[in-house]
VEXGU-427283 format. One line per field, with one value per residue (C-alpha): residue number from 1; z, y, x. Coordinates in nm, 3 decimals. Layout:
N
resi = NUM ... .
w = Z ... .
v = Y ... .
u = X ... .
This chain:
370
resi = 1 2 3 4 5 6 7 8 9 10 11 12 13 14 15 16 17 18 19 20 21 22 23 24 25 26 27 28 29 30 31 32 33 34 35 36 37 38 39 40 41 42 43 44 45 46 47 48 49 50 51 52 53 54 55 56 57 58 59 60 61 62 63 64 65 66 67 68 69 70 71 72 73 74 75 76 77 78 79 80 81 82 83 84 85 86 87 88 89 90 91 92 93 94 95 96 97 98 99 100 101 102 103 104 105 106 107 108 109 110 111 112 113 114 115 116 117 118 119 120 121 122 123 124 125 126 127 128 129 130 131 132 133 134 135 136 137 138 139 140 141 142 143 144 145 146 147 148 149 150 151 152 153 154 155 156 157 158 159 160 161 162 163 164 165 166 167 168 169 170 171 172 173 174 175 176 177 178 179 180 181 182 183 184 185 186 187 188 189 190 191 192 193 194 195 196 197 198 199 200 201 202 203 204 205 206 207 208 209 210 211 212 213 214 215 216 217 218 219 220 221 222 223 224 225 226 227 228 229 230 231 232 233 234 235 236 237 238 239 240 241 242 243 244 245 246 247 248 249 250 251 252 253 254 255 256 257 258 259 260 261 262 263 264 265 266 267 268 269 270 271 272 273 274 275 276 277 278 279 280 281 282 283 284 285 286 287 288 289 290 291 292 293 294 295 296 297 298 299 300 301 302 303 304 305 306 307 308 309 310 311 312 313 314 315 316 317 318 319 320 321 322 323 324 325 326 327 328 329 330 331 332 333 334 335 336 337 338 339 340 341 342 343 344 345 346 347 348 349 350 351 352 353 354 355 356 357 358 359 360 361 362 363 364 365 366 367 368 369 370 .
w = -5.505 -5.159 -4.979 -4.640 -4.679 -4.458 -4.560 -4.465 -4.503 -4.393 -4.261 -3.909 -3.865 -3.778 -4.040 -4.085 -4.177 -4.420 -4.667 -5.009 -5.329 -5.585 -5.958 -6.159 -6.379 -6.682 -6.990 -6.840 -6.518 -6.267 -5.971 -5.679 -5.384 -5.099 -4.875 -4.670 -4.717 -4.573 -4.351 -4.510 -4.371 -4.668 -4.570 -4.225 -4.424 -4.563 -4.238 -4.141 -4.472 -4.539 -4.865 -5.051 -5.127 -5.275 -4.986 -4.933 -4.980 -4.948 -4.773 -4.864 -5.144 -5.030 -5.098 -5.231 -5.345 -5.567 -5.924 -5.917 -6.235 -6.529 -6.736 -7.109 -7.294 -6.968 -7.150 -6.875 -6.578 -6.538 -6.294 -5.993 -6.026 -5.722 -5.766 -5.572 -5.619 -5.716 -5.624 -5.910 -6.197 -6.526 -6.906 -7.064 -7.363 -7.268 -7.277 -6.911 -6.947 -7.266 -7.107 -6.797 -6.578 -6.483 -6.121 -6.368 -6.596 -6.681 -6.538 -6.200 -6.296 -6.220 -5.877 -5.668 -5.859 -5.788 -5.958 -6.163 -6.459 -6.764 -6.724 -6.365 -6.328 -6.008 -5.917 -5.558 -5.391 -5.027 -4.930 -4.988 -5.303 -5.517 -5.298 -5.455 -5.389 -5.233 -5.576 -5.765 -5.564 -5.191 -5.056 -4.715 -4.873 -4.866 -5.276 -5.540 -5.885 -6.014 -6.360 -6.531 -6.520 -6.135 -6.049 -6.090 -6.100 -5.828 -5.732 -5.590 -5.352 -5.180 -4.864 -4.967 -4.657 -4.684 -5.046 -4.983 -4.823 -5.191 -5.320 -5.192 -4.872 -4.921 -5.249 -5.198 -4.926 -5.067 -5.422 -5.232 -5.168 -5.456 -5.733 -5.612 -5.369 -5.567 -5.271 -5.354 -5.204 -4.885 -4.836 -4.535 -4.568 -4.270 -4.285 -4.094 -3.981 -3.899 -3.966 -4.318 -4.556 -4.340 -4.253 -4.626 -4.687 -4.450 -4.618 -4.956 -4.853 -4.727 -5.040 -5.237 -5.008 -4.787 -4.476 -4.246 -4.241 -3.936 -3.851 -3.700 -3.468 -3.125 -3.053 -2.905 -3.023 -3.386 -3.380 -3.256 -3.548 -3.778 -3.657 -3.760 -4.108 -4.142 -3.970 -3.800 -3.580 -3.433 -3.297 -3.148 -3.353 -3.648 -3.380 -3.234 -3.593 -3.691 -3.355 -3.480 -3.870 -3.836 -3.672 -3.918 -4.214 -4.145 -4.051 -4.416 -4.335 -4.503 -4.861 -4.855 -4.605 -4.696 -4.550 -4.473 -4.165 -4.111 -4.202 -4.385 -4.249 -4.442 -4.107 -4.130 -4.463 -4.317 -4.024 -4.307 -4.545 -4.298 -4.254 -4.624 -4.735 -5.011 -5.337 -5.130 -5.218 -4.975 -5.098 -4.950 -4.941 -4.675 -4.785 -4.684 -4.647 -4.976 -4.808 -4.641 -4.834 -4.504 -4.613 -4.479 -4.540 -4.656 -5.049 -4.998 -4.876 -5.153 -5.423 -5.275 -5.153 -5.458 -5.289 -5.413 -5.295 -5.465 -5.435 -5.501 -5.608 -5.561 -5.504 -5.871 -5.965 -6.190 -6.038 -6.295 -6.268 -5.884 -5.738 -5.875 -5.817 -5.464 -5.403 -5.544 -5.311 -5.015 -5.128 -5.138 -4.773 -4.868 -4.811 -4.446 -4.493 -4.230 -3.950 -4.073 -4.014 -3.616 -3.584 -3.802 -3.748 -3.881 -4.110 -3.787 -3.616 -3.869 -3.631 -3.348 -3.623 -3.703 -3.323 -3.278 -3.579 -3.426 -3.114 -3.227 -3.203 -3.595 -3.828 -4.046 -3.933 -4.190 -4.231 -4.291 -4.461 -4.431 .
v = 12.461 12.516 12.865 13.006 13.359 13.645 13.691 14.005 13.923 14.245 14.579 14.643 14.277 14.065 13.902 13.566 13.332 13.070 12.800 12.927 12.748 12.927 12.884 12.844 13.169 13.278 13.463 13.722 13.628 13.516 13.287 13.407 13.250 13.558 13.644 13.918 14.179 14.501 14.608 14.920 15.121 15.141 14.746 14.911 15.129 14.821 14.727 15.057 15.125 15.413 15.235 15.084 14.683 14.405 14.155 13.878 14.017 13.859 14.147 14.288 14.498 14.565 14.277 14.091 13.705 13.497 13.375 12.982 12.957 13.186 13.192 13.214 13.527 13.646 13.842 14.026 13.771 13.458 13.153 13.256 13.630 13.846 14.086 14.380 14.399 14.718 14.845 15.069 14.839 14.985 14.845 15.063 15.142 15.364 15.750 15.818 15.534 15.651 16.014 15.900 15.909 15.529 15.608 15.711 15.399 15.338 14.974 15.128 15.221 14.844 14.805 14.833 14.589 14.230 13.967 14.028 14.210 14.246 14.043 14.054 13.688 13.489 13.300 13.263 13.085 13.010 12.733 12.934 13.115 13.344 13.587 13.896 14.004 14.353 14.601 14.284 14.145 13.979 13.998 13.836 13.481 13.258 13.223 13.479 13.505 13.844 14.022 14.093 14.445 14.459 14.313 14.456 14.287 14.358 14.235 13.904 14.033 14.245 14.164 14.103 14.185 14.564 14.586 14.474 14.815 14.958 14.837 15.136 15.307 15.402 15.473 15.663 15.892 15.958 16.004 16.302 16.468 16.436 16.427 16.614 16.843 16.890 16.962 17.149 17.219 17.451 17.422 17.419 17.088 16.989 16.640 16.567 16.190 15.982 15.591 15.447 15.737 16.004 15.828 15.778 16.135 16.283 16.071 16.208 16.572 16.507 16.302 16.613 16.866 17.007 17.126 17.195 16.905 16.933 16.606 16.643 16.347 16.314 16.003 16.071 15.734 15.830 16.156 16.008 15.781 16.104 16.197 15.910 15.953 16.305 16.524 16.845 16.964 16.806 16.879 16.717 16.914 17.127 17.408 17.340 17.328 17.676 17.812 17.621 17.700 18.081 18.157 17.944 18.091 18.500 18.443 18.344 17.938 17.633 17.576 17.251 17.064 16.711 16.545 16.179 16.115 15.758 15.905 16.222 16.441 16.752 16.945 16.897 17.129 17.455 17.439 17.270 17.568 17.825 17.660 17.722 18.006 18.265 18.062 17.717 17.412 17.151 16.761 16.550 16.210 16.030 15.888 16.004 15.859 15.795 15.997 16.268 16.603 16.828 17.016 17.380 17.611 18.003 18.016 18.399 18.297 18.010 18.303 18.569 18.389 18.180 17.849 17.493 17.214 16.915 16.509 16.240 15.874 15.662 15.957 16.080 15.844 15.558 15.183 15.077 15.328 15.424 15.037 14.983 15.329 15.322 14.918 15.089 15.374 15.105 14.895 15.235 15.292 15.616 15.490 15.320 15.092 14.825 15.072 15.131 14.788 14.806 14.458 14.123 13.897 13.549 13.527 13.405 13.763 13.988 14.096 14.173 14.328 14.578 14.629 14.730 14.972 15.147 15.183 15.379 15.112 15.048 15.256 14.932 14.592 14.309 13.992 13.697 13.374 13.061 .
u = 13.322 13.249 13.357 13.355 13.201 13.048 12.708 12.450 12.139 11.952 12.046 12.137 12.195 12.538 12.711 12.671 12.971 12.812 12.915 12.829 12.846 13.114 13.060 13.407 13.481 13.287 13.421 13.701 13.649 13.918 13.904 14.134 14.230 14.188 14.477 14.391 14.063 14.059 13.767 13.640 13.385 13.195 13.101 12.971 12.729 12.583 12.474 12.340 12.168 12.361 12.486 12.217 12.297 12.129 12.045 12.166 12.518 12.865 13.090 13.395 13.554 13.887 14.158 14.435 14.525 14.633 14.486 14.410 14.203 14.123 13.799 13.788 13.941 14.119 14.446 14.585 14.645 14.821 14.760 15.008 14.970 14.913 14.647 14.493 14.114 13.957 13.633 13.607 13.659 13.801 13.682 13.925 13.713 13.411 13.474 13.566 13.862 13.975 14.010 14.180 13.938 13.906 13.734 13.458 13.435 13.080 13.119 13.058 12.685 12.643 12.819 12.515 12.305 12.274 12.480 12.799 12.884 12.782 12.459 12.382 12.408 12.524 12.844 12.742 12.442 12.361 12.142 11.829 11.910 12.142 12.414 12.544 12.892 12.964 13.045 13.123 13.406 13.273 13.623 13.513 13.547 13.834 13.797 13.619 13.513 13.584 13.577 13.935 13.854 13.791 14.146 14.512 14.836 15.097 15.454 15.464 15.738 15.520 15.289 14.941 14.804 14.916 14.821 14.495 14.438 14.512 14.198 14.015 14.070 14.451 14.380 14.077 14.227 14.580 14.442 14.205 14.485 14.732 14.466 14.153 14.260 14.582 14.796 15.120 15.464 15.413 15.040 14.867 14.597 14.342 14.228 13.906 13.853 14.199 14.067 14.181 14.104 14.230 14.556 14.629 14.504 14.750 15.008 14.901 14.930 15.289 15.394 15.254 15.435 15.233 15.447 15.186 14.929 14.650 14.490 14.148 13.980 13.822 14.020 14.393 14.522 14.447 14.603 14.902 14.941 14.846 15.179 15.374 15.200 15.325 15.065 15.241 14.961 14.626 14.299 14.010 13.747 13.703 13.673 14.014 14.152 14.030 14.277 14.560 14.507 14.475 14.798 15.015 14.837 14.845 14.432 14.373 14.276 14.382 14.452 14.289 14.018 13.977 13.645 13.707 13.482 13.366 12.989 13.009 12.724 12.614 12.622 13.012 13.057 13.010 13.276 13.489 13.442 13.513 13.859 13.929 14.102 13.980 14.000 14.072 13.921 13.720 13.732 13.413 13.552 13.360 13.068 12.718 12.410 12.214 11.897 12.127 11.973 12.070 12.375 12.341 12.619 12.690 12.632 12.740 13.090 13.102 13.067 13.223 13.540 13.586 13.589 13.565 13.360 13.490 13.327 13.612 13.552 13.853 14.063 13.985 14.240 14.311 14.316 14.538 14.793 14.744 14.748 15.073 15.199 15.118 15.254 15.577 15.592 15.498 15.806 15.993 15.947 15.752 15.425 15.316 15.066 15.180 15.135 14.773 14.668 14.552 14.457 14.401 14.108 13.993 13.703 13.475 13.587 13.438 13.185 13.462 13.651 13.351 13.264 13.638 13.620 13.266 13.481 13.744 14.003 14.110 14.271 14.206 14.115 14.231 14.125 14.341 14.278 14.468 .
């Protein structure tokens, strides 16, 4: 079938909306009519080259839609089901899935390779050859074919535009606070970078019981939104955050610092670690460039202050558990998703959406399909 998709052909170029030929679903694959696609910063990283990508590439990995066709062997979904994509696939059989670490599923090793799992064959074709989908999803298209392992069923009663954010940004940010940082009742938590990840991390910290949450971002409008999401204090920089956290903590520092900038740079780690109390935790969630090896910070302080540095993939959570759980929190009004959608766009406006993100106008832009 013919579909419209946003394609990136090389780094530092614009997205091109093109007609793509989409093959029918094969074994354990599903055809999904897309309703909404979140415009995550990771797709922007493919534009800049910070995230390696197999070009040409159909963008998008956050999304939600409706199942319209099943390939052979699909057992967990039916035509008409509402689904959210999960950029982390979960096979349910590998060591990691079996031990409750679906975010580390062995299928993830193939995410940056061309084609589709498991044999790296192609379902999408342009006029000049095969095209790979971003992280095996490619949600910047009106229809996609995806593995059953990369789709999670959700309630048909909930808004799919809001649920599309659960594919990556919200689950990752929320889980960074709840799962990885292990925020507890009464904690002081600092979140650095209030985009999609940071807004979700603030909400995760609030849900987990932190009573003082300091949101850090140079853009005032994002700090105002952070207060709506649960932040109790704000700062324009980590230096300003130091002035806020020390009086609150009797000079000890924050229990957790969660780094969720648009682009993680090694130079951010030292000031973040300075904000962490003895025995506290720094969680690095924002994606850094693959070749950035510049990470200067004090090993002396790391050892003698018994601090932790942790990475976090998909918020260190489990897609098949966390996505339905977060959808339920949204249904209850506990998790704010509608408020995170700053602007919606058509597929043809994809470049404008990313320009707005770069200009700091959006917490999250969402592409809406007819």
